[in-house]
HTML snippet that shows the backbone in 3Dmol.js (N, CA, C, O; Angstrom):
<script src="https://3Dmol.org/build/3Dmol-min.js"></script>
<div id="view" style="width:600px;height:400px;position:relative"></div>
<script>
const pdb = `
ATOM      1  N   MET A   1      20.600  -9.472  19.520  1.00  0.00           N
ATOM      2  CA  MET A   1      19.301 -10.110  19.369  1.00  0.00           C
ATOM      3  C   MET A   1      19.201  -9.980  17.788  1.00  0.00           C
ATOM      4  O   MET A   1      18.947 -10.937  17.057  1.00  0.00           O
ATOM      5  N   ASP A   2      19.382  -8.953  17.438  1.00  0.00           N
ATOM      6  CA  ASP A   2      19.868  -8.719  15.775  1.00  0.00           C
ATOM      7  C   ASP A   2      18.954  -9.777  15.206  1.00  0.00           C
ATOM      8  O   ASP A   2      19.306 -10.787  14.596  1.00  0.00           O
ATOM      9  N   ARG A   3      16.965  -9.156  15.678  1.00  0.00           N
ATOM     10  CA  ARG A   3      16.402 -10.261  14.499  1.00  0.00           C
ATOM     11  C   ARG A   3      15.673  -9.050  14.224  1.00  0.00           C
ATOM     12  O   ARG A   3      14.689  -9.455  13.605  1.00  0.00           O
ATOM     13  N   VAL A   4      15.561  -7.464  14.353  1.00  0.00           N
ATOM     14  CA  VAL A   4      14.669  -6.499  13.876  1.00  0.00           C
ATOM     15  C   VAL A   4      13.622  -7.230  12.436  1.00  0.00           C
ATOM     16  O   VAL A   4      12.412  -7.166  12.218  1.00  0.00           O
ATOM     17  N   HIS A   5      14.959  -8.016  11.541  1.00  0.00           N
ATOM     18  CA  HIS A   5      14.473  -8.016  10.299  1.00  0.00           C
ATOM     19  C   HIS A   5      13.578  -9.248  10.165  1.00  0.00           C
ATOM     20  O   HIS A   5      13.092  -9.469   9.056  1.00  0.00           O
ATOM     21  N   TRP A   6      13.363  -9.913  10.981  1.00  0.00           N
ATOM     22  CA  TRP A   6      11.629 -10.712  10.997  1.00  0.00           C
ATOM     23  C   TRP A   6      10.863 -10.140  11.027  1.00  0.00           C
ATOM     24  O   TRP A   6       9.767 -10.556  10.651  1.00  0.00           O
ATOM     25  N   ILE A   7      11.024  -9.000  11.449  1.00  0.00           N
ATOM     26  CA  ILE A   7       9.257  -8.136  11.585  1.00  0.00           C
ATOM     27  C   ILE A   7       8.928  -8.078   9.801  1.00  0.00           C
ATOM     28  O   ILE A   7       9.888  -7.756   9.101  1.00  0.00           O
ATOM     29  N   ALA A   8       8.073  -8.276   9.354  1.00  0.00           N
ATOM     30  CA  ALA A   8       7.821  -7.724   8.307  1.00  0.00           C
ATOM     31  C   ALA A   8       6.952  -6.384   7.747  1.00  0.00           C
ATOM     32  O   ALA A   8       7.233  -5.730   6.743  1.00  0.00           O
ATOM     33  N   GLN A   9       6.150  -6.220   8.399  1.00  0.00           N
ATOM     34  CA  GLN A   9       5.597  -5.662   9.081  1.00  0.00           C
ATOM     35  C   GLN A   9       6.128  -4.074   9.790  1.00  0.00           C
ATOM     36  O   GLN A   9       5.281  -3.608  10.552  1.00  0.00           O
ATOM     37  N   LYS A  10       7.204  -3.353   9.652  1.00  0.00           N
ATOM     38  CA  LYS A  10       7.602  -2.587  10.522  1.00  0.00           C
ATOM     39  C   LYS A  10       6.915  -1.268  10.733  1.00  0.00           C
ATOM     40  O   LYS A  10       7.323  -0.672  11.729  1.00  0.00           O
ATOM     41  N   LYS A  11       6.091  -0.738  10.130  1.00  0.00           N
ATOM     42  CA  LYS A  11       5.490   0.334   9.894  1.00  0.00           C
ATOM     43  C   LYS A  11       4.375   0.641  10.324  1.00  0.00           C
ATOM     44  O   LYS A  11       3.779   1.718  10.361  1.00  0.00           O
ATOM     45  N   MET A  12       3.924  -1.132  10.897  1.00  0.00           N
ATOM     46  CA  MET A  12       2.564  -0.985  11.323  1.00  0.00           C
ATOM     47  C   MET A  12       2.532  -1.213  12.129  1.00  0.00           C
ATOM     48  O   MET A  12       1.464  -1.040  12.716  1.00  0.00           O
ATOM     49  N   LEU A  13       4.265  -2.099  13.227  1.00  0.00           N
ATOM     50  CA  LEU A  13       4.181  -1.815  14.422  1.00  0.00           C
ATOM     51  C   LEU A  13       4.425  -0.747  15.125  1.00  0.00           C
ATOM     52  O   LEU A  13       3.697  -0.599  16.106  1.00  0.00           O
ATOM     53  N   GLU A  14       5.567   0.387  14.850  1.00  0.00           N
ATOM     54  CA  GLU A  14       5.497   1.301  14.297  1.00  0.00           C
ATOM     55  C   GLU A  14       4.041   2.240  15.047  1.00  0.00           C
ATOM     56  O   GLU A  14       4.077   2.862  16.108  1.00  0.00           O
ATOM     57  N   GLN A  15       2.961   2.103  14.211  1.00  0.00           N
ATOM     58  CA  GLN A  15       2.089   2.738  14.014  1.00  0.00           C
ATOM     59  C   GLN A  15       1.425   2.550  15.573  1.00  0.00           C
ATOM     60  O   GLN A  15       1.161   3.554  16.235  1.00  0.00           O
ATOM     61  N   PHE A  16       1.129   0.901  16.211  1.00  0.00           N
ATOM     62  CA  PHE A  16       0.436   0.524  16.712  1.00  0.00           C
ATOM     63  C   PHE A  16       1.120   0.807  18.093  1.00  0.00           C
ATOM     64  O   PHE A  16       0.329   0.707  19.031  1.00  0.00           O
ATOM     65  N   ILE A  17       2.365   1.125  18.430  1.00  0.00           N
ATOM     66  CA  ILE A  17       2.930   1.768  19.386  1.00  0.00           C
ATOM     67  C   ILE A  17       2.775   3.005  19.799  1.00  0.00           C
ATOM     68  O   ILE A  17       2.747   3.425  20.956  1.00  0.00           O
ATOM     69  N   LEU A  18       2.654   3.693  18.590  1.00  0.00           N
ATOM     70  CA  LEU A  18       2.464   5.202  18.537  1.00  0.00           C
ATOM     71  C   LEU A  18       0.365   5.501  18.667  1.00  0.00           C
ATOM     72  O   LEU A  18      -0.139   6.489  19.201  1.00  0.00           O
ATOM     73  N   ASP A  19      -0.188   4.687  18.213  1.00  0.00           N
ATOM     74  CA  ASP A  19      -1.699   4.533  19.051  1.00  0.00           C
ATOM     75  C   ASP A  19      -1.697   4.549  20.311  1.00  0.00           C
ATOM     76  O   ASP A  19      -2.710   5.064  20.783  1.00  0.00           O
ATOM     77  N   PHE A  20      -0.792   4.106  21.200  1.00  0.00           N
ATOM     78  CA  PHE A  20      -1.024   4.121  22.826  1.00  0.00           C
ATOM     79  C   PHE A  20      -0.388   5.213  23.060  1.00  0.00           C
ATOM     80  O   PHE A  20      -0.082   4.978  24.229  1.00  0.00           O
ATOM     81  N   GLN A  21       0.066   6.272  22.837  1.00  0.00           N
ATOM     82  CA  GLN A  21       0.933   7.420  22.994  1.00  0.00           C
ATOM     83  C   GLN A  21      -0.254   8.486  23.375  1.00  0.00           C
ATOM     84  O   GLN A  21      -1.223   8.580  22.621  1.00  0.00           O
ATOM     85  N   ASP A  22      -0.179   9.130  24.330  1.00  0.00           N
ATOM     86  CA  ASP A  22      -1.143  10.191  24.700  1.00  0.00           C
ATOM     87  C   ASP A  22      -0.941  11.098  24.368  1.00  0.00           C
ATOM     88  O   ASP A  22       0.168  11.501  24.721  1.00  0.00           O
ATOM     89  N   PRO A  23      -1.735  12.026  23.538  1.00  0.00           N
ATOM     90  CA  PRO A  23      -1.157  12.991  22.901  1.00  0.00           C
ATOM     91  C   PRO A  23      -1.234  14.356  23.467  1.00  0.00           C
ATOM     92  O   PRO A  23      -0.900  15.353  22.828  1.00  0.00           O
ATOM     93  N   ASP A  24      -1.802  14.386  25.005  1.00  0.00           N
ATOM     94  CA  ASP A  24      -1.280  15.806  25.849  1.00  0.00           C
ATOM     95  C   ASP A  24      -0.090  15.289  26.698  1.00  0.00           C
ATOM     96  O   ASP A  24       0.578  16.144  27.280  1.00  0.00           O
ATOM     97  N   SER A  25       0.276  13.885  26.844  1.00  0.00           N
ATOM     98  CA  SER A  25       1.586  14.265  27.632  1.00  0.00           C
ATOM     99  C   SER A  25       2.363  13.021  27.166  1.00  0.00           C
ATOM    100  O   SER A  25       2.989  12.381  28.010  1.00  0.00           O
ATOM    101  N   GLY A  26       2.364  12.750  26.254  1.00  0.00           N
ATOM    102  CA  GLY A  26       3.194  12.287  25.650  1.00  0.00           C
ATOM    103  C   GLY A  26       3.866  10.267  25.450  1.00  0.00           C
ATOM    104  O   GLY A  26       4.494   9.636  24.599  1.00  0.00           O
ATOM    105  N   GLY A  27       3.309  10.008  26.636  1.00  0.00           N
ATOM    106  CA  GLY A  27       3.432   8.991  27.569  1.00  0.00           C
ATOM    107  C   GLY A  27       2.787   7.920  26.413  1.00  0.00           C
ATOM    108  O   GLY A  27       2.346   8.248  25.311  1.00  0.00           O
ATOM    109  N   ILE A  28       2.868   6.330  27.069  1.00  0.00           N
ATOM    110  CA  ILE A  28       2.482   5.110  26.265  1.00  0.00           C
ATOM    111  C   ILE A  28       1.803   4.741  27.767  1.00  0.00           C
ATOM    112  O   ILE A  28       2.178   4.897  28.929  1.00  0.00           O
ATOM    113  N   SER A  29       0.238   3.994  26.928  1.00  0.00           N
ATOM    114  CA  SER A  29      -0.401   3.343  27.902  1.00  0.00           C
ATOM    115  C   SER A  29      -0.145   1.891  27.048  1.00  0.00           C
ATOM    116  O   SER A  29       0.400   1.583  25.988  1.00  0.00           O
ATOM    117  N   GLU A  30      -0.970   1.078  28.305  1.00  0.00           N
ATOM    118  CA  GLU A  30      -0.562  -0.337  27.824  1.00  0.00           C
ATOM    119  C   GLU A  30      -1.823  -0.744  27.053  1.00  0.00           C
ATOM    120  O   GLU A  30      -1.665  -1.801  26.441  1.00  0.00           O
ATOM    121  N   ARG A  31      -3.500   0.029  26.868  1.00  0.00           N
ATOM    122  CA  ARG A  31      -4.013   0.172  25.852  1.00  0.00           C
ATOM    123  C   ARG A  31      -4.785   1.533  25.809  1.00  0.00           C
ATOM    124  O   ARG A  31      -4.781   2.189  26.851  1.00  0.00           O
ATOM    125  N   PRO A  32      -5.559   2.113  24.535  1.00  0.00           N
ATOM    126  CA  PRO A  32      -5.561   3.015  23.919  1.00  0.00           C
ATOM    127  C   PRO A  32      -6.172   3.343  25.159  1.00  0.00           C
ATOM    128  O   PRO A  32      -6.425   2.606  26.112  1.00  0.00           O
ATOM    129  N   ASP A  33      -6.437   4.957  24.954  1.00  0.00           N
ATOM    130  CA  ASP A  33      -7.714   5.375  26.290  1.00  0.00           C
ATOM    131  C   ASP A  33      -7.160   5.189  27.943  1.00  0.00           C
ATOM    132  O   ASP A  33      -7.719   5.783  28.865  1.00  0.00           O
ATOM    133  N   ASP A  34      -6.286   4.509  28.096  1.00  0.00           N
ATOM    134  CA  ASP A  34      -5.803   3.789  29.062  1.00  0.00           C
ATOM    135  C   ASP A  34      -4.647   5.627  30.108  1.00  0.00           C
ATOM    136  O   ASP A  34      -4.314   6.622  29.464  1.00  0.00           O
ATOM    137  N   ALA A  35      -4.438   5.496  31.231  1.00  0.00           N
ATOM    138  CA  ALA A  35      -3.461   6.085  31.834  1.00  0.00           C
ATOM    139  C   ALA A  35      -2.209   5.737  30.941  1.00  0.00           C
ATOM    140  O   ALA A  35      -2.245   4.734  30.228  1.00  0.00           O
ATOM    141  N   VAL A  36      -1.064   6.585  30.975  1.00  0.00           N
ATOM    142  CA  VAL A  36       0.188   6.768  30.253  1.00  0.00           C
ATOM    143  C   VAL A  36       1.074   5.915  31.810  1.00  0.00           C
ATOM    144  O   VAL A  36       0.901   6.199  32.996  1.00  0.00           O
ATOM    145  N   ALA A  37       1.827   5.047  31.327  1.00  0.00           N
ATOM    146  CA  ALA A  37       2.832   4.650  32.291  1.00  0.00           C
ATOM    147  C   ALA A  37       4.118   4.301  32.200  1.00  0.00           C
ATOM    148  O   ALA A  37       4.447   3.881  31.090  1.00  0.00           O
ATOM    149  N   VAL A  38       4.812   4.335  32.884  1.00  0.00           N
ATOM    150  CA  VAL A  38       6.437   4.734  33.095  1.00  0.00           C
ATOM    151  C   VAL A  38       7.090   3.117  32.069  1.00  0.00           C
ATOM    152  O   VAL A  38       7.986   3.206  31.229  1.00  0.00           O
ATOM    153  N   PHE A  39       6.517   2.052  32.358  1.00  0.00           N
ATOM    154  CA  PHE A  39       6.890   0.681  32.357  1.00  0.00           C
ATOM    155  C   PHE A  39       7.049   0.563  30.576  1.00  0.00           C
ATOM    156  O   PHE A  39       7.967   0.354  29.783  1.00  0.00           O
ATOM    157  N   HIS A  40       5.425   0.860  30.497  1.00  0.00           N
ATOM    158  CA  HIS A  40       5.209   1.417  28.522  1.00  0.00           C
ATOM    159  C   HIS A  40       5.672   1.780  28.274  1.00  0.00           C
ATOM    160  O   HIS A  40       6.616   1.228  27.710  1.00  0.00           O
ATOM    161  N   THR A  41       5.601   3.249  28.382  1.00  0.00           N
ATOM    162  CA  THR A  41       6.687   4.458  27.860  1.00  0.00           C
ATOM    163  C   THR A  41       8.321   4.060  27.328  1.00  0.00           C
ATOM    164  O   THR A  41       8.734   4.302  26.194  1.00  0.00           O
ATOM    165  N   PHE A  42       9.200   3.335  28.529  1.00  0.00           N
ATOM    166  CA  PHE A  42       9.905   3.162  28.236  1.00  0.00           C
ATOM    167  C   PHE A  42      10.155   2.188  27.429  1.00  0.00           C
ATOM    168  O   PHE A  42      11.105   2.305  26.654  1.00  0.00           O
ATOM    169  N   PHE A  43       9.478   1.187  27.429  1.00  0.00           N
ATOM    170  CA  PHE A  43       9.601  -0.274  26.423  1.00  0.00           C
ATOM    171  C   PHE A  43       9.314   0.277  25.048  1.00  0.00           C
ATOM    172  O   PHE A  43      10.061   0.173  24.076  1.00  0.00           O
ATOM    173  N   GLY A  44       8.037   0.928  25.090  1.00  0.00           N
ATOM    174  CA  GLY A  44       7.604   1.537  23.553  1.00  0.00           C
ATOM    175  C   GLY A  44       8.425   2.318  23.062  1.00  0.00           C
ATOM    176  O   GLY A  44       8.697   2.045  21.893  1.00  0.00           O
ATOM    177  N   VAL A  45       9.035   3.353  23.557  1.00  0.00           N
ATOM    178  CA  VAL A  45      10.358   4.039  23.394  1.00  0.00           C
ATOM    179  C   VAL A  45      11.390   3.057  22.898  1.00  0.00           C
ATOM    180  O   VAL A  45      11.575   2.941  21.687  1.00  0.00           O
ATOM    181  N   ALA A  46      12.020   2.400  23.706  1.00  0.00           N
ATOM    182  CA  ALA A  46      12.917   1.148  23.206  1.00  0.00           C
ATOM    183  C   ALA A  46      12.343   0.377  22.491  1.00  0.00           C
ATOM    184  O   ALA A  46      13.197  -0.426  22.115  1.00  0.00           O
ATOM    185  N   GLY A  47      10.989   0.022  21.886  1.00  0.00           N
ATOM    186  CA  GLY A  47      10.993  -0.543  20.498  1.00  0.00           C
ATOM    187  C   GLY A  47      10.828   0.127  19.539  1.00  0.00           C
ATOM    188  O   GLY A  47      10.731  -0.481  18.473  1.00  0.00           O
ATOM    189  N   LEU A  48      10.740   1.474  19.522  1.00  0.00           N
ATOM    190  CA  LEU A  48      10.489   2.407  18.177  1.00  0.00           C
ATOM    191  C   LEU A  48      11.899   2.685  17.885  1.00  0.00           C
ATOM    192  O   LEU A  48      12.251   3.221  16.834  1.00  0.00           O
ATOM    193  N   SER A  49      12.771   2.293  18.882  1.00  0.00           N
ATOM    194  CA  SER A  49      14.048   2.635  18.591  1.00  0.00           C
ATOM    195  C   SER A  49      14.572   1.832  17.717  1.00  0.00           C
ATOM    196  O   SER A  49      15.168   2.325  16.760  1.00  0.00           O
ATOM    197  N   LEU A  50      14.466   0.451  17.853  1.00  0.00           N
ATOM    198  CA  LEU A  50      15.035  -0.380  17.419  1.00  0.00           C
ATOM    199  C   LEU A  50      14.490  -0.952  16.421  1.00  0.00           C
ATOM    200  O   LEU A  50      14.892  -1.980  15.876  1.00  0.00           O
ATOM    201  N   LEU A  51      13.465  -0.252  16.110  1.00  0.00           N
ATOM    202  CA  LEU A  51      12.402  -0.607  14.767  1.00  0.00           C
ATOM    203  C   LEU A  51      13.088   0.522  13.655  1.00  0.00           C
ATOM    204  O   LEU A  51      12.883   0.333  12.456  1.00  0.00           O
ATOM    205  N   GLY A  52      13.850   1.615  14.069  1.00  0.00           N
ATOM    206  CA  GLY A  52      14.587   2.654  13.608  1.00  0.00           C
ATOM    207  C   GLY A  52      13.800   3.797  13.359  1.00  0.00           C
ATOM    208  O   GLY A  52      13.711   4.342  12.260  1.00  0.00           O
ATOM    209  N   PHE A  53      13.100   4.234  14.629  1.00  0.00           N
ATOM    210  CA  PHE A  53      12.568   5.400  14.227  1.00  0.00           C
ATOM    211  C   PHE A  53      12.752   6.266  14.563  1.00  0.00           C
ATOM    212  O   PHE A  53      12.891   6.498  15.764  1.00  0.00           O
ATOM    213  N   SER A  54      12.876   7.566  13.186  1.00  0.00           N
ATOM    214  CA  SER A  54      13.118   8.429  13.369  1.00  0.00           C
ATOM    215  C   SER A  54      13.686   9.378  14.313  1.00  0.00           C
ATOM    216  O   SER A  54      12.746   9.978  14.834  1.00  0.00           O
ATOM    217  N   GLY A  55      14.790   9.780  14.761  1.00  0.00           N
ATOM    218  CA  GLY A  55      15.171  11.100  15.738  1.00  0.00           C
ATOM    219  C   GLY A  55      14.854  10.467  17.229  1.00  0.00           C
ATOM    220  O   GLY A  55      14.726  11.176  18.227  1.00  0.00           O
ATOM    221  N   LEU A  56      14.761   9.208  17.234  1.00  0.00           N
ATOM    222  CA  LEU A  56      15.742   8.386  18.525  1.00  0.00           C
ATOM    223  C   LEU A  56      16.859   8.327  18.423  1.00  0.00           C
ATOM    224  O   LEU A  56      17.367   8.473  17.312  1.00  0.00           O
ATOM    225  N   ALA A  57      17.727   8.062  19.690  1.00  0.00           N
ATOM    226  CA  ALA A  57      19.000   7.084  19.545  1.00  0.00           C
ATOM    227  C   ALA A  57      18.919   6.124  19.367  1.00  0.00           C
ATOM    228  O   ALA A  57      17.817   5.641  19.107  1.00  0.00           O
ATOM    229  N   ALA A  58      20.105   5.328  19.423  1.00  0.00           N
ATOM    230  CA  ALA A  58      19.869   3.446  18.855  1.00  0.00           C
ATOM    231  C   ALA A  58      19.828   3.136  20.186  1.00  0.00           C
ATOM    232  O   ALA A  58      19.998   4.042  21.002  1.00  0.00           O
ATOM    233  N   ILE A  59      19.640   2.059  20.534  1.00  0.00           N
ATOM    234  CA  ILE A  59      19.474   1.365  21.592  1.00  0.00           C
ATOM    235  C   ILE A  59      19.701  -0.281  21.959  1.00  0.00           C
ATOM    236  O   ILE A  59      19.116  -1.218  21.417  1.00  0.00           O
ATOM    237  N   ASP A  60      20.447  -0.339  22.747  1.00  0.00           N
ATOM    238  CA  ASP A  60      21.245  -1.495  22.829  1.00  0.00           C
ATOM    239  C   ASP A  60      20.696  -2.392  23.641  1.00  0.00           C
ATOM    240  O   ASP A  60      20.563  -2.388  24.865  1.00  0.00           O
ATOM    241  N   PRO A  61      20.162  -3.743  22.212  1.00  0.00           N
ATOM    242  CA  PRO A  61      19.130  -4.517  22.674  1.00  0.00           C
ATOM    243  C   PRO A  61      18.906  -5.299  24.300  1.00  0.00           C
ATOM    244  O   PRO A  61      17.945  -5.395  25.064  1.00  0.00           O
ATOM    245  N   SER A  62      20.299  -5.760  24.332  1.00  0.00           N
ATOM    246  CA  SER A  62      21.026  -6.640  25.133  1.00  0.00           C
ATOM    247  C   SER A  62      20.477  -6.001  26.988  1.00  0.00           C
ATOM    248  O   SER A  62      20.208  -6.773  27.908  1.00  0.00           O
ATOM    249  N   TYR A  63      20.438  -4.126  27.105  1.00  0.00           N
ATOM    250  CA  TYR A  63      20.385  -3.268  28.141  1.00  0.00           C
ATOM    251  C   TYR A  63      19.314  -2.510  28.104  1.00  0.00           C
ATOM    252  O   TYR A  63      19.114  -1.943  29.178  1.00  0.00           O
ATOM    253  N   ALA A  64      18.446  -2.252  27.168  1.00  0.00           N
ATOM    254  CA  ALA A  64      17.640  -1.438  26.751  1.00  0.00           C
ATOM    255  C   ALA A  64      17.523  -0.381  27.416  1.00  0.00           C
ATOM    256  O   ALA A  64      16.657   0.153  28.111  1.00  0.00           O
ATOM    257  N   LEU A  65      19.220  -0.035  26.863  1.00  0.00           N
ATOM    258  CA  LEU A  65      19.439   1.659  27.403  1.00  0.00           C
ATOM    259  C   LEU A  65      20.358   2.319  26.232  1.00  0.00           C
ATOM    260  O   LEU A  65      21.264   1.719  25.654  1.00  0.00           O
ATOM    261  N   PRO A  66      20.146   3.040  26.102  1.00  0.00           N
ATOM    262  CA  PRO A  66      20.823   3.610  24.415  1.00  0.00           C
ATOM    263  C   PRO A  66      22.429   3.737  24.465  1.00  0.00           C
ATOM    264  O   PRO A  66      23.129   4.081  25.418  1.00  0.00           O
ATOM    265  N   VAL A  67      22.787   3.383  23.243  1.00  0.00           N
ATOM    266  CA  VAL A  67      23.843   2.941  22.940  1.00  0.00           C
ATOM    267  C   VAL A  67      25.913   3.474  23.254  1.00  0.00           C
ATOM    268  O   VAL A  67      26.989   2.911  23.458  1.00  0.00           O
ATOM    269  N   ASN A  68      25.332   4.924  23.088  1.00  0.00           N
ATOM    270  CA  ASN A  68      26.230   5.485  24.185  1.00  0.00           C
ATOM    271  C   ASN A  68      26.204   5.259  25.608  1.00  0.00           C
ATOM    272  O   ASN A  68      27.178   5.148  26.352  1.00  0.00           O
ATOM    273  N   VAL A  69      25.204   5.214  25.850  1.00  0.00           N
ATOM    274  CA  VAL A  69      25.525   4.912  27.397  1.00  0.00           C
ATOM    275  C   VAL A  69      26.126   3.826  27.832  1.00  0.00           C
ATOM    276  O   VAL A  69      27.034   3.772  28.662  1.00  0.00           O
ATOM    277  N   VAL A  70      25.499   2.761  27.142  1.00  0.00           N
ATOM    278  CA  VAL A  70      26.371   1.333  27.599  1.00  0.00           C
ATOM    279  C   VAL A  70      27.720   1.445  27.592  1.00  0.00           C
ATOM    280  O   VAL A  70      28.491   0.799  28.302  1.00  0.00           O
ATOM    281  N   GLY A  71      28.150   2.689  26.376  1.00  0.00           N
ATOM    282  CA  GLY A  71      29.575   2.194  25.770  1.00  0.00           C
ATOM    283  C   GLY A  71      30.490   2.919  26.583  1.00  0.00           C
ATOM    284  O   GLY A  71      31.704   2.728  26.651  1.00  0.00           O
ATOM    285  N   ARG A  72      29.667   3.952  27.328  1.00  0.00           N
ATOM    286  CA  ARG A  72      30.521   4.950  28.079  1.00  0.00           C
ATOM    287  C   ARG A  72      30.671   4.078  29.676  1.00  0.00           C
ATOM    288  O   ARG A  72      31.621   4.268  30.435  1.00  0.00           O
ATOM    289  N   VAL A  73      29.894   3.424  29.869  1.00  0.00           N
ATOM    290  CA  VAL A  73      29.188   2.441  31.358  1.00  0.00           C
ATOM    291  C   VAL A  73      31.127   2.011  30.925  1.00  0.00           C
ATOM    292  O   VAL A  73      32.117   2.649  31.282  1.00  0.00           O
ATOM    293  N   PHE A  74      31.071   0.754  30.082  1.00  0.00           N
ATOM    294  CA  PHE A  74      31.694  -0.300  30.024  1.00  0.00           C
ATOM    295  C   PHE A  74      32.985   0.466  29.403  1.00  0.00           C
ATOM    296  O   PHE A  74      33.906  -0.337  29.249  1.00  0.00           O
ATOM    297  N   SER A  75      33.252   1.518  29.083  1.00  0.00           N
ATOM    298  CA  SER A  75      34.620   1.997  28.682  1.00  0.00           C
ATOM    299  C   SER A  75      35.288   2.109  30.368  1.00  0.00           C
ATOM    300  O   SER A  75      36.140   1.353  30.834  1.00  0.00           O
ATOM    301  N   GLY A  76      34.734   3.080  30.961  1.00  0.00           N
ATOM    302  CA  GLY A  76      35.026   3.415  32.490  1.00  0.00           C
ATOM    303  C   GLY A  76      35.102   5.079  32.466  1.00  0.00           C
ATOM    304  O   GLY A  76      35.653   5.657  33.403  1.00  0.00           O
ATOM    305  N   LYS A  77      34.503   5.857  31.308  1.00  0.00           N
ATOM    306  CA  LYS A  77      34.543   6.989  31.228  1.00  0.00           C
ATOM    307  C   LYS A  77      33.399   7.606  32.111  1.00  0.00           C
ATOM    308  O   LYS A  77      32.356   6.956  32.172  1.00  0.00           O
ATOM    309  N   LYS A  78      33.459   8.486  32.625  1.00  0.00           N
ATOM    310  CA  LYS A  78      32.278   9.332  33.532  1.00  0.00           C
ATOM    311  C   LYS A  78      31.867  10.318  32.482  1.00  0.00           C
ATOM    312  O   LYS A  78      32.755  10.974  31.937  1.00  0.00           O
ATOM    313  N   ASP A  79      30.839  10.463  32.202  1.00  0.00           N
ATOM    314  CA  ASP A  79      30.114  11.292  31.610  1.00  0.00           C
ATOM    315  C   ASP A  79      29.750  12.772  32.318  1.00  0.00           C
ATOM    316  O   ASP A  79      28.657  12.968  32.851  1.00  0.00           O
ATOM    317  N   GLN A  80      30.794  13.773  32.254  1.00  0.00           N
ATOM    318  CA  GLN A  80      30.832  15.166  33.094  1.00  0.00           C
ATOM    319  C   GLN A  80      29.343  15.769  33.525  1.00  0.00           C
ATOM    320  O   GLN A  80      28.977  16.413  34.509  1.00  0.00           O
ATOM    321  N   SER A  81      28.637  15.263  32.326  1.00  0.00           N
ATOM    322  CA  SER A  81      26.863  15.980  31.806  1.00  0.00           C
ATOM    323  C   SER A  81      26.246  15.444  33.507  1.00  0.00           C
ATOM    324  O   SER A  81      25.564  16.231  34.164  1.00  0.00           O
ATOM    325  N   LEU A  82      26.568  14.162  34.005  1.00  0.00           N
ATOM    326  CA  LEU A  82      25.637  13.753  35.425  1.00  0.00           C
ATOM    327  C   LEU A  82      26.924  13.983  36.142  1.00  0.00           C
ATOM    328  O   LEU A  82      27.453  12.893  35.924  1.00  0.00           O
ATOM    329  N   VAL A  83      27.481  14.414  36.597  1.00  0.00           N
ATOM    330  CA  VAL A  83      28.511  14.365  37.498  1.00  0.00           C
ATOM    331  C   VAL A  83      28.111  15.923  38.065  1.00  0.00           C
ATOM    332  O   VAL A  83      28.191  16.883  37.298  1.00  0.00           O
ATOM    333  N   SER A  84      27.625  16.103  39.638  1.00  0.00           N
ATOM    334  CA  SER A  84      27.307  17.173  40.086  1.00  0.00           C
ATOM    335  C   SER A  84      28.671  17.628  41.106  1.00  0.00           C
ATOM    336  O   SER A  84      28.654  18.695  41.719  1.00  0.00           O
TER     337      SER A  84
END
`;
const viewer = $3Dmol.createViewer("view");
viewer.addModel(pdb, "pdb");
viewer.setStyle({}, {cartoon: {color: "spectrum"}});
viewer.zoomTo();
viewer.render();
</script>
């Protein structure tokens, strides 16, 4: 995708996403003061990662999954921490 450079006000977009975060549960809602939702939390966090927000794992924009997970899936290696 490689189009993050098209966004002129990255910090404003980050703040916009964070404004929808519930301070108690940490999830992200569709609108301020709405209940948090898994969908909006997932894509809010993915968006923050793509914007380079500090402390988040890098997200593969094609799969909306962490880059290291996508790498493991396509390398065929099993993540032993996920094997029971």
